[in-house]
N, C-alpha and C positions, 0 to 999 in steps of 0.2 A: 570481606565478602566475595566469595568466587564469582569470576563472569559468568551471567544467567540470564535467560530471559524470564522477566516477572510477567504476571498477567493477573488481570484480575477482570469479573464481570459484574455492571452495574447497571442493574434498569434494563437490561437489551443491550447495552455495550460492553464489548470485548475490547481491553484496553492490553495490549502488550510493550514491555518496556525492555528496551534495548540495555542491559544494564553492565558495563564495565568501564566505569568511570577513570581508572586508573591508566587507561589506555585510549580514553576520548569516544568508550564505547566501542572500539574494534571487534568484530564478530571474530570469535575461537572457532576453530573445527566442531567443537560440541555445541556451542550454540546453532552453528549452522546446521547441524545434524538434527536439533532438537524442535528448531524451528518446523518442519514440516508435522511432526507429530504433533506438536501443539496445536497448530493449527487445523489438524485433521479433528484434533479431539473438540475444538471450540466450533468446528461446523457440523459436529453431531449433537449441538447443543438448540435444539428449536428455541431456545429463547434468546439466543443471540441473533442479534438484527443487524449488526454492523460489528466492526473492528476497526479500531485505532492503533496504530503505530509510532512509537516514539520513542524519545532515549531519555537516559537518565540524566539530569541535571539542565547545564547548558550547551549539550552536544546531542546530535541526532546519532549520528555513527561515522566515524572516523573509516571506515572500511574495513579489511579482513585484518586480523593480527597477522602481520608480515612475519613474526617469528615461526608461525607454521609452517611456512612457506620456503623454508629450509631444504626440506629433504628432498631428493629428485622423485619420489615414487611420491610425494602428496598429493592428494586427493579433494584439497579444499575447493579450487575452483569446479568441481563437480558437485560438490556440495551445495554452493553457493548458488548454483545454478538449480539444482534441486528444490533447494530454499524459495527460491525466485519464483519458479513455478509453482510453486505450494500457494504461495501468497497469490498472485495473479490468478491463480482456479479458485480461491477462497469463494464460496457462492452466494457470499452476501456483499454490500458494499463496504469498502475499505478506505481509509484516508490516511496517509502519512503526517504528523503531526511533526515541523522540522524546526529544531533551535540549531544555531551555530551548524558546526562541519556536518556536510552531508556527502560525503565522497568514497569512491571507490564502491566496494559491496554496499556499501549505505545508501547510495546515489542508485545504485540496482535494485535493493528493496523496496527503497521510496517511487521507483519508476513503474514497480510492478503493483502498486498500489493503484488503484480506481483516481483518486484524488491527493493532490498535494496542498498542503497550507504550509505555510512558512513564516516565521517571525522575522522582522527586520534584522539585518545582518546576518543572517543565514548565509552559507558558500555551499555551493556545488562542484562536483568535478568528477570526470571518469576515467580514471587513474592507470590502466592495467598498460600503457603505453611507457610510463615509470620503470615496470619492471619486465617487460617484453614478457607479457602474459595476452594469448590469444581472447578476445573478449568474445563470449558465444555467440551464435548467431543470433539465437532465440532473444538476447540479448541487446544486442544490435538494433535488430527489426523493433524492438519494444521502445527502444530510446528513438529510433527513428519517426515511430508513428506520433512520440510525444513532441519534439522538438522540428521534426523535418532533418531532410538527408544533409543540408549544409552545415546545422548547426552541430549535427550528430558527427559530421566528423570533425570539426573544431574541436569538440569536447573530446573525440577519440584519438584523433592524431596530435593533440597539442598536451593532452593531460592536464592541461592550465585550470585552475579556479574559475567560476564566474560568481557574480555577485548577486544579491537577491533580485535586485532590479532586472539582470539580464535574465535570470531564471525566468522571471516573471513573464517578461517580453518573448523568449523563445516557447514558452507553454510549459517549460517542465514546473513550473510553479503555477497553481490555479488561482489561488489567494495570498496575500503578502500583508501582514498584519502588522502592527506596531507593537514596539516592545511590550511586553507585560499584556498583549491583547489577544495571544493563540489561546492559551487554554479557553477562555469564555467563548471566543468565536466557533472553536472546536466544538465546544459542550452545544451551543444553539443550534449549528448545523445539524450535528448529529441526530439533536431532537427533531429537526425537520424531517430528515432521513427516517426515523421513526414513525412519522406521523402519516408517512407516505405507502402505499401500496408495496408489501413485500413481492407481491407476482409480478408487478411492473419493472421492479428494480431485476428481480433475476431474470426475465425474460431479456430486458435490457442489456444488463451486461453480457451475456450470452453475444446477443446480437451486434453489440458494441465490439465485441472484442473477434468477430469474423465469422460465428457460428451462424451458417446457412440452409440446414436442415431440420430445424428443430419449430417451424412455424406451426406446424399440425399438433405438435406436443404442446405449445405453449395456449394454443386455442383451446384445446382440450383441457389444461389446466384452468384458463379464464372460465369455461363452461362450468366445472366441478365448483372450484372457489366460490361462485356468487359473488365476488367483490369488485365486479363492474356494479351489478345490480346496487350492491351496499352503497359504492361509492356515488351513483347517482342519488339514490336515495337520501343520502347524507349531504349532498350538496343543496336540493332540493329543500330541504327542512333546515338548514342551515346549521349542521351539527357537525362534529367530529366524526370520519367515520370509523368504521370497525371491523379493520379487514383480517380476514380469518386464516387466508393462506400461510402456510411457513414451510414449504417446500417439502 
């Protein structure tokens, strides 16, 4: 099978699978190009409430396919940045489900998700220093916001891989699951997300990502949606809320 991004939408959850098992799910130029278009399609689907990014088999993504970097005029680094930014801008909650290697461009994609859950044994690395590639400023800032300046410099300067415990300790990983426990935890957590207010999530995502000019917009969305009244009524009536906001 050719390297590709596979996807499915089930019960409000879009799952995108990086599929290139012959090269540990390395991202080809074609896959980098395809990701923003796929994300745009999924974002336009009002039934999609959350997105899970993962890799086929026992590896998340070993980075960019290095064979695509041989030509001096190669555009793959900018393709990777566009894909990363499209993932970061996805309007609903995103979660990277990580097994095995999450390295280079794979770590770049994981960092662009809102959350990262990993299975024990995962390994993480940011490796442009091995290739003489300048890591983009936006990607560097995103990494710093997750792990802090010192840990980001360690990863960027050395290009060394870190283990799952260190990734959890530095904040690169939000939850670490025992072997065999990742899929169930991701499924259960996404079910929690689907039970919560899409309005709250959409506004929180913008604010957490640094947007400072949309308070009035979100106040108006809250007023129009009626979700606050529904949430309060559901709480008092001890029933699940039926939120209607879809963006």
